[in-house]
The first five atom37 places (N, CA, C, CB, O) and aatype in JSON, in Angstrom:
{
  "aatype": [12, 0, 19, 14, 11, 11, 11, 15, 15, 1, 15, 1, 1, 2, 12, 1, 1, 18, 15, 0, 0, 18, 11, 10, 3, 14, 9, 15, 6, 15, 16, 4, 6, 13, 16, 8, 16, 14, 19, 1, 15, 8, 16, 19, 15, 9, 11, 0, 9, 11, 2, 7, 10, 13, 6, 0, 11, 11, 11, 16, 15, 11, 15, 0, 15, 0, 5, 0],
  "atom_mask": [
    [1, 1, 1, 1, 1],
    [1, 1, 1, 1, 1],
    [1, 1, 1, 1, 1],
    [1, 1, 1, 1, 1],
    [1, 1, 1, 1, 1],
    [1, 1, 1, 1, 1],
    [1, 1, 1, 1, 1],
    [1, 1, 1, 1, 1],
    [1, 1, 1, 1, 1],
    [1, 1, 1, 1, 1],
    [1, 1, 1, 1, 1],
    [1, 1, 1, 1, 1],
    [1, 1, 1, 1, 1],
    [1, 1, 1, 1, 1],
    [1, 1, 1, 1, 1],
    [1, 1, 1, 1, 1],
    [1, 1, 1, 1, 1],
    [1, 1, 1, 1, 1],
    [1, 1, 1, 1, 1],
    [1, 1, 1, 1, 1],
    [1, 1, 1, 1, 1],
    [1, 1, 1, 1, 1],
    [1, 1, 1, 1, 1],
    [1, 1, 1, 1, 1],
    [1, 1, 1, 1, 1],
    [1, 1, 1, 1, 1],
    [1, 1, 1, 1, 1],
    [1, 1, 1, 1, 1],
    [1, 1, 1, 1, 1],
    [1, 1, 1, 1, 1],
    [1, 1, 1, 1, 1],
    [1, 1, 1, 1, 1],
    [1, 1, 1, 1, 1],
    [1, 1, 1, 1, 1],
    [1, 1, 1, 1, 1],
    [1, 1, 1, 1, 1],
    [1, 1, 1, 1, 1],
    [1, 1, 1, 1, 1],
    [1, 1, 1, 1, 1],
    [1, 1, 1, 1, 1],
    [1, 1, 1, 1, 1],
    [1, 1, 1, 1, 1],
    [1, 1, 1, 1, 1],
    [1, 1, 1, 1, 1],
    [1, 1, 1, 1, 1],
    [1, 1, 1, 1, 1],
    [1, 1, 1, 1, 1],
    [1, 1, 1, 1, 1],
    [1, 1, 1, 1, 1],
    [1, 1, 1, 1, 1],
    [1, 1, 1, 1, 1],
    [1, 1, 1, 0, 1],
    [1, 1, 1, 1, 1],
    [1, 1, 1, 1, 1],
    [1, 1, 1, 1, 1],
    [1, 1, 1, 1, 1],
    [1, 1, 1, 1, 1],
    [1, 1, 1, 1, 1],
    [1, 1, 1, 1, 1],
    [1, 1, 1, 1, 1],
    [1, 1, 1, 1, 1],
    [1, 1, 1, 1, 1],
    [1, 1, 1, 1, 1],
    [1, 1, 1, 1, 1],
    [1, 1, 1, 1, 1],
    [1, 1, 1, 1, 1],
    [1, 1, 1, 1, 1],
    [1, 1, 1, 1, 1]
  ],
  "atom_positions": [
    [[-11.0, 11.28, 29.6], [-10.23, 11.79, 28.49], [-8.95, 12.42, 29.03], [-11.04, 12.81, 27.67], [-8.98, 13.15, 30.03]],
    [[-7.82, 12.14, 28.37], [-6.54, 12.67, 28.82], [-6.43, 14.15, 28.46], [-5.37, 11.87, 28.19], [-6.74, 14.56, 27.34]],
    [[-5.98, 14.94, 29.43], [-5.81, 16.37, 29.24], [-4.4, 16.74, 29.64], [-6.86, 17.18, 30.07], [-3.96, 16.38, 30.73]],
    [[-3.65, 17.45, 28.79], [-2.27, 17.81, 29.14], [-2.23, 18.84, 30.27], [-1.54, 18.36, 27.92], [-3.08, 19.73, 30.35]],
    [[-1.22, 18.7, 31.15], [-1.07, 19.65, 32.24], [-0.57, 20.99, 31.74], [-0.12, 19.09, 33.3], [-0.98, 22.04, 32.23]],
    [[0.34, 20.95, 30.76], [0.91, 22.18, 30.22], [0.79, 22.19, 28.71], [2.38, 22.34, 30.64], [0.7, 21.14, 28.07]],
    [[0.78, 23.38, 28.15], [0.68, 23.51, 26.71], [1.98, 23.06, 26.06], [0.35, 24.97, 26.31], [3.07, 23.41, 26.52]],
    [[1.85, 22.27, 24.99], [3.03, 21.85, 24.22], [3.38, 22.95, 23.23], [2.77, 20.5, 23.48], [2.52, 23.51, 22.56]],
    [[4.67, 23.24, 23.16], [5.11, 24.29, 22.22], [5.0, 23.79, 20.79], [6.55, 24.73, 22.54], [4.92, 22.59, 20.54]],
    [[5.02, 24.72, 19.85], [4.96, 24.36, 18.44], [6.15, 23.48, 18.07], [4.92, 25.62, 17.55], [6.02, 22.55, 17.28]],
    [[7.28, 23.78, 18.64], [8.49, 23.02, 18.35], [8.35, 21.56, 18.78], [9.7, 23.66, 19.03], [8.66, 20.65, 18.02]],
    [[7.89, 21.35, 20.02], [7.72, 19.98, 20.51], [6.63, 19.24, 19.73], [7.36, 20.0, 22.01], [6.78, 18.05, 19.43]],
    [[5.56, 19.92, 19.4], [4.49, 19.3, 18.63], [5.0, 18.85, 17.26], [3.31, 20.28, 18.46], [4.74, 17.73, 16.82]],
    [[5.74, 19.74, 16.59], [6.25, 19.42, 15.26], [7.32, 18.33, 15.31], [6.8, 20.66, 14.6], [7.41, 17.52, 14.39]],
    [[8.14, 18.31, 16.36], [9.13, 17.25, 16.51], [8.45, 15.89, 16.66], [10.05, 17.53, 17.72], [8.91, 14.9, 16.1]],
    [[7.37, 15.85, 17.39], [6.63, 14.6, 17.57], [6.04, 14.13, 16.25], [5.51, 14.78, 18.62], [6.11, 12.95, 15.91]],
    [[5.46, 15.05, 15.5], [4.86, 14.7, 14.22], [5.91, 14.27, 13.21], [4.05, 15.87, 13.67], [5.69, 13.33, 12.44]],
    [[7.05, 14.95, 13.19], [8.12, 14.66, 12.26], [8.69, 13.26, 12.52], [9.23, 15.72, 12.35], [8.91, 12.49, 11.59]],
    [[8.93, 12.95, 13.78], [9.55, 11.66, 14.1], [8.59, 10.51, 13.8], [9.97, 11.62, 15.57], [9.04, 9.43, 13.42]],
    [[7.29, 10.71, 13.97], [6.32, 9.66, 13.69], [6.29, 9.33, 12.21], [4.93, 10.07, 14.17], [6.12, 8.17, 11.84]],
    [[6.46, 10.32, 11.36], [6.41, 10.1, 9.91], [7.62, 9.31, 9.44], [6.34, 11.44, 9.17], [7.52, 8.54, 8.5]],
    [[8.77, 9.5, 10.09], [9.98, 8.82, 9.65], [10.17, 7.46, 10.3], [11.17, 9.68, 9.92], [11.16, 6.78, 10.01]],
    [[9.27, 7.04, 11.17], [9.33, 5.69, 11.72], [8.75, 4.67, 10.75], [8.59, 5.63, 13.05], [9.04, 3.48, 10.85]],
    [[7.93, 5.14, 9.8], [7.32, 4.25, 8.82], [8.37, 3.73, 7.85], [6.2, 4.96, 8.06], [9.34, 4.42, 7.55]],
    [[8.18, 2.51, 7.37], [9.09, 1.93, 6.41], [8.9, 2.61, 5.05], [8.88, 0.41, 6.3], [7.77, 2.94, 4.68]],
    [[9.98, 2.81, 4.32], [9.82, 3.38, 2.98], [9.12, 2.39, 2.06], [11.18, 3.79, 2.39], [9.15, 1.18, 2.3]],
    [[8.49, 2.9, 1.01], [7.77, 2.05, 0.06], [8.79, 1.23, -0.71], [6.89, 2.9, -0.9], [9.72, 1.77, -1.3]],
    [[8.6, -0.06, -0.71], [9.53, -0.93, -1.43], [9.07, -1.08, -2.88], [9.65, -2.31, -0.75], [7.88, -1.12, -3.17]],
    [[10.04, -1.17, -3.76], [9.73, -1.34, -5.17], [10.25, -2.68, -5.64], [10.32, -0.19, -6.01], [11.27, -3.16, -5.15]],
    [[9.55, -3.26, -6.57], [10.0, -4.49, -7.2], [9.79, -4.34, -8.7], [9.23, -5.73, -6.64], [9.37, -3.28, -9.17]],
    [[10.09, -5.39, -9.45], [9.91, -5.31, -10.89], [8.7, -6.13, -11.31], [11.17, -5.79, -11.63], [8.39, -7.15, -10.7]],
    [[8.03, -5.67, -12.34], [6.87, -6.38, -12.89], [7.37, -7.66, -13.54], [6.09, -5.48, -13.92], [8.38, -7.65, -14.25]],
    [[6.66, -8.77, -13.31], [7.07, -10.06, -13.88], [6.99, -10.06, -15.4], [6.2, -11.17, -13.33], [7.76, -10.75, -16.06]],
    [[6.07, -9.3, -15.95], [5.8, -9.36, -17.37], [6.62, -8.35, -18.18], [4.35, -9.12, -17.62], [7.17, -8.71, -19.22]],
    [[6.7, -7.1, -17.72], [7.38, -6.07, -18.49], [8.74, -5.68, -17.92], [6.52, -4.84, -18.58], [9.48, -4.93, -18.55]],
    [[9.09, -6.18, -16.74], [10.36, -5.9, -16.07], [10.6, -4.41, -15.84], [11.5, -6.48, -16.88], [11.73, -3.93, -15.96]],
    [[9.53, -3.7, -15.52], [9.63, -2.28, -15.18], [9.43, -2.15, -13.67], [8.59, -1.42, -15.97], [8.74, -2.97, -13.08]],
    [[10.01, -1.13, -13.04], [9.84, -0.97, -11.59], [8.4, -0.58, -11.23], [10.81, 0.08, -11.05], [7.84, 0.35, -11.81]],
    [[7.81, -1.3, -10.28], [6.46, -1.03, -9.78], [6.45, -1.24, -8.27], [5.41, -1.94, -10.47], [7.37, -1.84, -7.72]],
    [[5.42, -0.76, -7.61], [5.26, -1.01, -6.18], [4.99, -2.49, -5.97], [4.12, -0.14, -5.57], [4.45, -3.16, -6.85]],
    [[5.36, -3.0, -4.81], [5.19, -4.42, -4.56], [3.7, -4.81, -4.56], [5.84, -4.8, -3.24], [2.84, -4.0, -4.19]],
    [[3.42, -6.03, -4.96], [2.07, -6.59, -5.06], [1.2, -5.88, -6.09], [1.4, -6.54, -3.71], [-0.02, -5.83, -5.93]],
    [[1.81, -5.34, -7.12], [1.06, -4.71, -8.2], [1.62, -5.17, -9.54], [1.11, -3.17, -8.09], [2.72, -5.73, -9.61]],
    [[0.87, -4.94, -10.58], [1.3, -5.25, -11.94], [1.31, -3.93, -12.7], [0.35, -6.31, -12.63], [0.49, -3.06, -12.44]],
    [[2.25, -3.79, -13.64], [2.35, -2.54, -14.38], [1.16, -2.39, -15.33], [3.67, -2.48, -15.17], [0.55, -3.37, -15.76]],
    [[0.84, -1.15, -15.64], [-0.27, -0.84, -16.54], [0.01, -1.4, -17.93], [-0.52, 0.69, -16.61], [-0.91, -1.85, -18.62]],
    [[1.27, -1.38, -18.35], [1.63, -1.89, -19.68], [1.26, -3.35, -19.83], [3.13, -1.7, -19.95], [0.79, -3.78, -20.89]],
    [[1.46, -4.14, -18.77], [1.15, -5.57, -18.83], [-0.35, -5.79, -18.99], [1.66, -6.29, -17.57], [-0.77, -6.7, -19.7]],
    [[-1.15, -4.98, -18.35], [-2.61, -5.11, -18.44], [-3.08, -4.68, -19.82], [-3.31, -4.27, -17.33], [-3.91, -5.36, -20.43]],
    [[-2.57, -3.56, -20.33], [-2.99, -3.05, -21.64], [-2.58, -3.99, -22.77], [-2.39, -1.67, -21.89], [-3.33, -4.16, -23.73]],
    [[-1.4, -4.6, -22.66], [-0.91, -5.49, -23.71], [-1.48, -6.91, -23.61], [0.61, -5.55, -23.66], [-1.19, -7.75, -24.45]],
    [[-2.29, -7.16, -22.6], [-2.91, -8.47, -22.45], [-2.0, -9.54, -21.87], [0.0, 0.0, 0.0], [-2.31, -10.72, -21.96]],
    [[-0.88, -9.13, -21.28], [0.03, -10.11, -20.69], [-0.49, -10.63, -19.36], [1.4, -9.5, -20.51], [-0.14, -11.74, -18.95]],
    [[-1.3, -9.84, -18.68], [-1.8, -10.2, -17.35], [-3.31, -10.27, -17.36], [-1.32, -9.2, -16.29], [-3.97, -9.36, -17.85]],
    [[-3.86, -11.35, -16.83], [-5.3, -11.49, -16.67], [-5.61, -11.67, -15.2], [-5.86, -12.67, -17.51], [-5.01, -12.52, -14.53]],
    [[-6.54, -10.9, -14.7], [-6.91, -11.01, -13.29], [-7.69, -12.29, -13.07], [-7.75, -9.79, -12.85], [-8.44, -12.75, -13.93]],
    [[-7.49, -12.87, -11.88], [-8.23, -14.08, -11.54], [-9.68, -13.73, -11.3], [-7.62, -14.78, -10.3], [-9.98, -12.75, -10.62]],
    [[-10.57, -14.53, -11.85], [-11.99, -14.27, -11.67], [-12.46, -14.92, -10.38], [-12.81, -14.79, -12.88], [-12.12, -16.06, -10.09]],
    [[-13.22, -14.17, -9.61], [-13.74, -14.67, -8.34], [-14.94, -15.57, -8.6], [-14.11, -13.51, -7.4], [-15.79, -15.27, -9.44]],
    [[-14.99, -16.66, -7.86], [-16.15, -17.54, -7.97], [-17.03, -17.31, -6.75], [-15.72, -19.03, -8.08], [-16.53, -17.09, -5.64]],
    [[-18.32, -17.36, -6.96], [-19.23, -17.15, -5.84], [-19.28, -18.4, -4.97], [-20.63, -16.78, -6.35], [-19.1, -19.51, -5.46]],
    [[-19.53, -18.22, -3.69], [-19.56, -19.34, -2.75], [-20.74, -20.27, -3.03], [-19.64, -18.82, -1.3], [-20.63, -21.48, -2.88]],
    [[-21.87, -19.71, -3.44], [-23.06, -20.52, -3.69], [-22.85, -21.43, -4.9], [-24.29, -19.63, -3.9], [-23.34, -22.56, -4.91]],
    [[-22.13, -20.94, -5.92], [-21.89, -21.74, -7.12], [-20.95, -22.91, -6.81], [-21.3, -20.86, -8.23], [-21.13, -24.01, -7.33]],
    [[-19.93, -22.67, -5.97], [-19.01, -23.74, -5.65], [-19.63, -24.76, -4.7], [-17.73, -23.18, -5.05], [-19.23, -25.92, -4.7]],
    [[-20.59, -24.35, -3.89], [-21.26, -25.27, -2.96], [-22.23, -26.2, -3.7], [-22.02, -24.48, -1.89], [-22.44, -27.34, -3.28]],
    [[-22.81, -25.71, -4.82], [-23.74, -26.52, -5.58], [-23.03, -27.58, -6.4], [-24.57, -25.66, -6.47], [-23.6, -28.64, -6.65]],
    [[-21.83, -27.32, -6.83], [-21.1, -28.25, -7.72], [-20.6, -29.48, -7.01], [-19.93, -27.55, -8.35], [-19.97, -30.34, -7.63]]
  ]
}
């Protein structure tokens, strides 16, 4: 197990934590295909689901597709 030779100061510790958080990419936003409202990418707006504009794809079981 790695053990530091000297104690890291609060300032150095916080600088390391701060810089790591800002290396991440910001959350990208796109528009919903159905309602044209801004949403996070790869999601559908709640309005589209409530209004029946979007239907989720139903998963098929592997055993059912193997029998057919």
